[in-house]
N, C-alpha and C positions, 0 to 999 in steps of 0.2 A: 838392350838390343844394340848391337854394333852398327856403325854407319853403313857397313856393307849389307846388313840385313834389313835396313830401312827400305820398304818398297816404294817410297816416294809418294807424292800427293795422288798421282793417277793410280798407283798400285793400291793405296789405302781406299780410294774411291771404289775400285773394282772389288776389293775384298769385302767391303762392308755391305754391298748391295744384296737385297733380297731380289734375285733376278726375275722371279715371276711377277711380284708386285710392281717393281720398277718398270719392267718392259711393258706390261699391260697398261699400267697407269700412264706411262709416258707415251705409248703408242696411241691410246685414246685421245689424249690431250693434244699432242703434237700433230696427230692426224687431222684433228678438227681445225687446228690453226692452218695447216697446209691446205686443207680443202677450202678454207676461207679465201686464200690467195688465188686458188684455182677457179672457184665459183662461189662468190659471196652470196648470190641469190639462193643457191642450194642450201647453204648453212642457215640463212634467214628463214626460208620456208620450213626447213626441218625443225628448227627451234619452235616455230609457231604451231606446227602440227602436234609436236610432243607436248607443248604447253597446254593445248586444248584437251588432249587426252588426260593429262594429269589432273586438270581442273574438273573434268567431268566425272572421273571415276575414283579419284583418291582424296578429294577435298574433305569428305566426311571423316576419313581415317585420320587425317592430320589434326583436325579439330579434337577428336576424341582422344587420340594418343597423347597430345600435348597436355590436355586437361588432366589425364591420369598421371602423367609425370609430375605435374605441379602438386597434386594431392600427395603423391608418394614422398616427394621431398619435404613437404610440410610435416608429414608424419616422421620422417627421419630427424627433423629438427627437435620435435617434442617427444619422440618415442625413445625406447631403450636402445634401439639399434644405432642411434647416434653416437653411442660411446665407443663403437668399434674404431680402431685406429688404422690408418694407412701406413703400414710398416712399423718398425720398432726403433726408429731414430728420431731425434728431435727435429722440428721443422727447420728447413734450410734457410727460410727467409722470415723476416719480421712480418707481423700481421699486416702492417700498412703497405709494405712492398708486395706481399702476397695479394692483397686486395687490389693494389694499383695495377699489377701485371694481369690479374684475372680480368679486371674491368677493361683495361686498355686493349688487351689482346683479344678479348671476347667480342664485343660488339659496339665499342665506343665510336668506331668510324661511322656506323649507321646512326648512332645517337646524334652526332654532330650534323650529319647531312639532313636528317628529318626533323631535328629540333625546332627550327623556325618555320618549317614548311607544312608538316603533316596536319596540325590542328586547323590550318587555313582550309585545307581540302574538306575536312569534316564540318567546318563552319559553313562552307559553300555547298556541300552535299552531305548532310548528316546521315549517320547510319540508319538504315531502314528499321532497325529494332526500336528506335525511339521516335515518338510522334512529335517532332519539333520541326519548325519551319526553317528553311535555309536563311542564314543571315540574321536570325533573331537573337535576342539576349539569351534565350534558352539554348540555342545552338552553340553559343560560346562555351558553356559548361560541358555540354555533351561532347564537343570537339576535343577539349582537353582530357575529359574522362576517357574517351576512346583511345586517345594517344597514349595515356598512361597505361591502359590495359595492354596495348600492343608492345610496350617497351619495358614493362616491369617484370612480373613473375614469369610468364610463359616462355618468352624467348630465352631468358637466362636459364630456365629449368632444363631445357634439352642439352645445353652445354654441360650443366652441372651433373646430370645423371650419367652422362658418358664419362666425365672426369672421375666420378666416384667409382664407377664400374671398372674402368681401366686401372685406376690406381689401386683399388682394393686387391684385385687378383695379381697385379704385377708386383706389389710390395708385400703381400701377405702369403704368397706361395712361392715355392722354389720352381725355377725353370719356366716361369711365365714371363714373356718379354713385355716391354712397354709399347704395345701397339693396339690398334683399335679392336682387332678380333679378340683380344684377351678379355674384353668386356663380356663376351659370350661364352666364357669358359665353362659355366655350369651347363649350358645348353649343348655346346659342341663337344664338351668333354675336355678335361685339362690335358689329356694326352693327344688330342687331335688338333692342336692349334697350328700345326704345320700342314694340315690337310687341305683338301680342295675347298671346302666350305669356308674355312678361315681365310684362305687366299682370296676368294671371291669377295668376302667382306672387306678385306684390306684394299683391294683394287677399287671397289665401289667407294670406299672412304677417300681414296686419293682423288678420284674423279669428282666426287661431291665437294671435297674441299677446294679443288681448283675452281669449280664453277661458283661456289659460294663466295670464296675470297676474291676471285676476279670480279664478281658483281660488286662487292664492297669497294674494291679499289676503283672500279669504274665510277661508282657514285661519288667517291671522294675526289677522284681525278676530274670528273665533270664539274664538281663544285669549285675546284681551284681554277679551272679553265674559264668557267662562267664568270667568276669574280674578276678575272683579267679583262674579259670582254665587257662586262657591265660597268666596272669602275673606271677602266682606262681605255676602253674601246679597242682592245687587242683581240682580234678574231683570228684564231690559230688555224681553223679548218682541220680536216682529218689528219693531215701530216703533222700539224702542230700538236694534236691530241696524242699521237704516237710518240712524238718527241718529249712532251711533258711527262707522260707515263714512263718513258724510258729513263728520264732524269730521276724521277721519284724511285724507280726500280733500283737505280744505282745507290741512292741514299739508303733505302731499306736493306739492300744487300750488304752495304757497309756495316750497318747496325747489327745485322744478323751474324756476320762473320765475327764481330766483336764478342758475340755470345750473349747468354742470358744475363749474366751479372754485369758485365761492362756495357752492354748495348741495350737490351730490352728493358732491364730493370730500371736503369737510370732514366731512359727516355719516358718510360711509363710514369715514373714519379713526377717528372717535369710536366707531362700531359695532365695529370690529375691536379697539380697546382694551378696550371693555366685554366683548366676546366672550371675549377672552383672560383677562381678570380673572375672569370667571365660571367658565371652565374650570379655571383654576388653583385658585380658591377651593373649587370642588366637589371637586377632587382632594385638597386638603388636609383638608377636613372629612369627606370620604367614606372608603371603605375603600381607602386608597392602595396598599398592597401587593397586595391582591386585584386592583385595577384594572390594575396593571402586568402581572401574570401573565395576566389575562384578555385584555388588549390584545395581548400577544405571541402568544398562541394564536389569537386572532381574526384578526389580520393575516396570520399564517402560513397559516391555513386559507383565507382569502380568496384569497391568491396561488395556493395549491395547487389550489383548486376553482374558479378563475376561469372556466375554459372551460365546465365543466359548469353553473355557475350562470348564465353568460351565455346559453347555448343551452338551458338547462333539460333537460339530458340527463345520464345517469349511472346509477349503481347504487343509487339511492334505493329504499327499501323499497316505496314505492307505485308508482314509475315515472311518468315524465312523461305517459304515455298514459292514465293514470287520470283520470276526470272530476274527481274531487276535487282532484287535483294540478293539473289545468289551471285549475280555478277559483281555486286559491291563486295560481298564476302570473299569471292575469289580474288578480287583486285587488291584487297587489303589484308584481311586476317589470314587467309590461306597463303597468300604471298609471303607474309612475314613469318609464318610458321615454317614454310618451306625454306626460306632464307636461313632461319635459325638452324633448321635440321641439316642444311648443307654445310653449315659451320660446325655442327656438333662433333664430327670426327676430329677436326683440327683442334677446336676449342677444348674438347674433352681430353684429347691427348696432351695438350699444353697444360690444362688444369691438373691432370694427373702428374705431369712432370714437375710442377712446382708445389704439389700438395703432400709430398712425402712427410710422414710424421704427424700429420694433422688428423683429427677425428673426423668421422663422417659428418657429425653435427656441425663442426667448424666449416667444412667445405660446403655443405648444403646451405648453412646460414649465410656464408659469404657470397655464395653463388646466386642466391635468389633474394635474400633480405637486404644485406649490406649494399649490394649493387643496385637494388631497387631504390634504396634510400638515397643513392647518388643520382639516379636517373630521374626520379619523380620531380625534384626541385628544378632540374634543367628544363624538362618539358613544360612544367608549370610556368616557370619564369619566362623562358624564351618563346614557347608556343603561346602562352597566355598573353604575352606582350604583343605578339603578332596579330592574334584575333582582336585584341583590344584596339590596336592601331588601325586595323581594317574596319572594324565596326564603327569607330568614332571618327573616321575620316582623317586620322593623323597621318596615315601613309597608305597609298594604294599598293598593296603587295600582290594581289591577285593579277593585276595588270602586267607587271613585269614577269610573273610566273607564266602567264599565257604567251608572252613573246620570247622569253629567254629560257623557260623551263623551270623545273622544280628547284634546281640548284641555286637559283638567284635569290630566294626568299631571305636568307640570312643577311645578304648585303643590302637589300632594299630596306630591311628592318633597321639595321644598325646605322644606315645612312640618315634615318630620321632622328637618331639620338644625339644629344650633346656629345661632343668629341667623337663624332661618327667615324672619322678616318682612323682614329686609334682603335675603335672597336673592330672595324673591318680588317685592319692589319692583324690584330690579335686573333680574329676569327680565321683568317687565312693561315696563320701560323698553326692554330689548333688543328685545322683541317689537314695540314701537311704532316704534322708530327703524329697524329692519330693514324694517318695513312701508313706511315713508316712502321709504327708499332704493330698495327694489324698485319701488315705484309710480312715483316720479319719473323714474327712469332708463328704465323701460319706457314711460312716457308720452312721454318725449323721443324714444324710438326709434319709436313709432307716429307721432308728429308728423313725424319724418324720412321715414318710409315714405310718408306721404300728401303730401309736398311734393317728391317726386322726388329725395330724397337731400340736401336742404338741411341743413347741419350744425347750424344754430341757427334752428329754426322760430320763428315769431312766438308771442307769449304767448297770443294768442287761440286758436291751434291747440293749444297745449299744454293750456290750460285746458279746451277742449272735450273732448279725449280723456281728461283727468284725471277730469272729471265722468262720462263714459261708463264708464270703468273702475270708478269707485266704485259707480255704480248697478248695473252688471253683477255685481260682487262681492256687493253687498247682496241682490240677487235670488237668486243661487245659494244664499246662506246661508239665506234664508227658505224656499226651495223644498224643502230636505231636508238641510241641513247638509253633512257630509262626503261622504255618498253622492252628492248632487247635484254637488258639486265634482269628485269623482273621475270621474263619468260625463261631465261637460262637458269635462274636460281630455282624455279619451281621444278624444272626437269631434273636437276641434280639433287635437290633436297627431298622431294616427296618420297622416293624409294627408301631413303635412310630413316624415315619415320618408323619403319618396321624393325630396323636394327635397334633403334632406341627403345622400342617397346620390348623387344626380346631381351635387351640388356636389363631393363627394369624387372622383367619376370625372373631373370637369372639372379638378380640381387635379392628379390623376395625369397626365392628358393634357397639361396645360400644363407641369408640372415635367419630365416625362419628355422632352417634345419640345424644351425649352429648356435644361435643365441641362447636357447634354453638350456644348453649343456656346456656353456663356456663360463669361466670365472674371470672377470676382469680384475686382475690383481692390481693393475695400475693402468695408466693411460696408454702404455706402450707394450703390454704383455698380455697375450691371450693364451690361456692354458686350457686344453680340451680334455674331455674325459678320456682315460686310457683306452677305453673300448672303441673310441671314435678317432683314434690317432690318424687313421687313413683319410678321414673326411675333414677333420678340424683344421683350419688354416694354421700353418706354422710360420710365424714371423721370421724373417730372415733379413740379413743385411746385404742388399744387392751390391754387386760390384760397383765401385765408385765410378761415376761417369767421367769422361775426359774433362779436363779443365776447360772452362769456357773462356 
């Protein structure tokens, strides 16, 4: 292309857009931001009403759908369908980089926020499914067990199912773009991915992603701001919140503009190293022997009680039909599943983006087993140390939580450790870098959604969505902190549960109809029966994405 033919940055931005998805997604999100500045009370009341409706009518659906997704992925890991490959090229990234990006960009920001905090809540208010007294030694085990359940297989599963579904159809069929609606190709029809239904799915995906990611950015931003207030007495107020989130937005936008290889991959690798170092250091200076015993009991209990915790049924003292039990379930398990579901379009699209050339088994294993293997030690060590310190009077963590909010737990815990200042600085650094990786990878995904599946959207597109994400996060933080964040994520995530379920059904239909009549000649070639050439996936080499 000659210089005279170059449309320039603005021209490339306009040419790449999917106008329907971009305009509707941007209008919904920017409209909500504008309404906040006009009438904050209206936004707050609307979020509250919608949250109540979702909790009342869709809570059962979220529990059941997420449980089924977990079962399906476990089958993919051990069953014959796991041999199917996403595309016919070798993997683009090493396994360690693939794992680090999947973990950091997926839900690690939430892991850092809730790691030192969540078990304390369950220690103080145990799940109604278990007949244990608050503040008792038994409550310590149940607290960590419940935390591991929330942060191991199920949350990761909804990301992974979307990643496999999008990647399979985008890389194994001609003319199917890398976008969220492609996951529903068997249901919508491979020739109808530019139709109304597909556009609706992509618009919902944009809105769900904005809500889910803004919630995560709000959590991490509040953790950073709370650390400044708790440790150094710097109270920023609402204006300061917006300024801090703006500064972080600039940081993650810079990382995003650098691209996957130079930005997201390198920062993800750094995150994982720091994450492991903090876990090991906390284990060493904390109650090491106690943590080993606690972790063993908690993991065993999670496996034993997995079905009852997933469906919130069992022989608990209060019973799942009790209103107080239902409120507890909505406040925790349903909230987490909705949060994960709101992330699933972005995380699934990003997982598909980095999974080309890998088998379904590799992606499923990395998505729910390898990531769980990283998550379980963190929550066992950090969460276990927190309940141990609270139970034995080493540190009063619940007191600062009541006065400063959930985000303060990590700072109060590490303050009680030897070299506490070093731990707190490292913790704040971890919070910030996970914020950046979560934000830049999610913004990349939203940009891909609004360009019809372009692997490397223009910088203008990325910057636009980066600013929108940062503003939305700041607004939710100033509206009502954690409560507003939880309400917003349930509204955006709950409807996407049905998209994930339909994607699962589509994969079952696709794999079951093709697996019995395909010959896996090697890991990268699938040859179908000549009579089924119109139905069997034909591997193709997609056009190379623009250099990142």
